[in-house]
Structures are given as structure tokens and as C-alpha cells.
Residue, then its C-alpha position, 0 to 999 in steps of 0.5 A: m168479324r167484318n161488317p157484312l157487304r151492304i147490297l142494294l137489290v134492283d129488280d121489278h119482280a118481288v119473287v125474284r128479289a126474294g130469291f136473290k136476297t135469300l141466296l145472298e144473305n145465306q152467305g153470312d157476310l152479305s146483307v141486302v139493305a135495300e130493294a128497288d123495283s124501278g130505275e128511279a127507285a134504285c137511284r133514290a135508294f142508292v142516295e138513301h142507303a149508300p150501299d157498297l154494291v148494287i145488283m141491277d136488272l136492266s128491263m124495268p118500268g120507268a127509266g130502266g137499268l141503263e139509265a139508273i146505272r148512268r145516274i148512279v155512276s154520275r153521282a158516285s164515280d166509284a159506285r160498284v154496279l153488277v148487272f144481273s139481266m136476262h139480256e145476254d146479247t153482247l150489245f147490252v153488255e157493252q152498253a152496261l159497261q159503257a154506262g159504268a157497270r163493273g160487272y155483268i152476268g145473265k140470269s141463266s147463270a148458276p147461283t154460285v156465279l152471282v155470289e162470285a161476281v159480287r165478291q169480285i166486284a166488292s174487291g175492286n175487280l171487274y167481273i163478266d160471266p165467262d160465257i158472256a166474256q167469251r162471246l164478247a171476245f168473239q164479237k171483237t174478232k168478228g167485227n161490228d155486226s149491229p148498227f146499234r153499236a154506233l149509238s151512245t148509251r143514252e142514244f141506245e136507251i132512247a132508241r130502245l124506248l122508241a122501238e117499244g112504241l113510246s112517244v117522244n113526250a113519254i120518253a122525255n117524262r121517263l128520262a127527265l129530259s126536255y121534249k126538244t132534247v129527246a126529239n133531237y136524239a131521235t133524229q140523230i138515232k134515225s140518221k145513225l141507224d139509217v131509218d126514216t120512220g118509227a116503224e122501221l126503227t122497231r123492225l130493225a130493233i126486233r131483228h137485232g134482238i133489242v126488243k121483242a116482237 
């Protein structure tokens, strides 16, 4: 009998993790060897447990899912990360893939989709939820309709935190960066998005579905 696939499950809601764990382990050949409720905890658990695959939420306290993906992939370029998120906008999908994720599905997906995605990524394939993949394809034909697409993954994450009202100092602490580095990023972001103030950035982010009003 083959050894079960070892999975790190990352979501800030314990009830959600419990449901996912039951679904996965009922398959017989999948095992959740560790859980984490933040981006920082996910990175520590990845180092400690060396899982075969990571299932990662994006919206969590602390560094968040995008930053966690970036850190994990920078440590292990062959890391297999599947994003399982409530954010189904193509912009989040693109940013997650740029950060190094191997797959992306929405939390509205059927349970069978999660299991299929895990198996595909474990086999070395990429997997994107068919509905999301269709929207991605449509987006490419329609062209770039969001100024946020001009941002790198790091810029996007900092822009999102700024739009949520965090200060430069708070973002620096959260992402383990210097104040000066985040301040420079903030200036670049505002220039790329053609906004002058934090309030304008927040309004723009709300309009494009990056943060909620």
C-alpha cells in the first residue's frame, strides 16, 4: 500500500479546517499531517513537517496567504500549493499563480473538486477550477481592465493591506520588512495606480473587489 499523501491545511477558521480534514482523510490515501491558521504559522509548519502538498487560504490574519506562498516557494521551489479561497476574482488567481501556487479553486466548489485538485497537483499537474479557468480565458481576450494587474505580487499584497487601513509600520511588521522598504513600495503602488492618498487607494480597491467596503 502506498504511503498517504501528506497535506498541510491552512485556514484561519477551525471549523472549516475540521470539515476539510474529514473530507480529505475519508479518501483513504490523503492525510492531514499539520494545520495552520495564519501565513506565519503555515511557513513554520511547512519547515517542520515538509508536507507533500499545501492547501492554502488567502485571507488570514498576519502575512496572509499570498505572502505565505511566496515564502514557501522561495524556500522550496518544488513546493506544491493549492489555493482554496473565497476570492474567485481572476486578479487573485493571477497573483496566487505568480506567487508560485500550482492550483486555485474557490470555496464554492463541490467537495469532489477539492479532491480532484489535490490529486492533480500531487501528480505534478496544474489545476484551476473549470469555472475560474473559463473566466481567466475570457479575461485574457477582454484585456487588462484593472489597474491592480500592473502590480507585482508583493506590491499587490501591500496595496491590499494599505487599502484595508494598515499603516506602513504595521505592514512592515506583518511582512517582516523595513519601514523604508514598505514606504518605497507604497510610493510605487500609488504611482502605478495613479492615486495620491490612502483614501483614494481604498476607494479604488473597493471598486475593483480587492477589499470589502
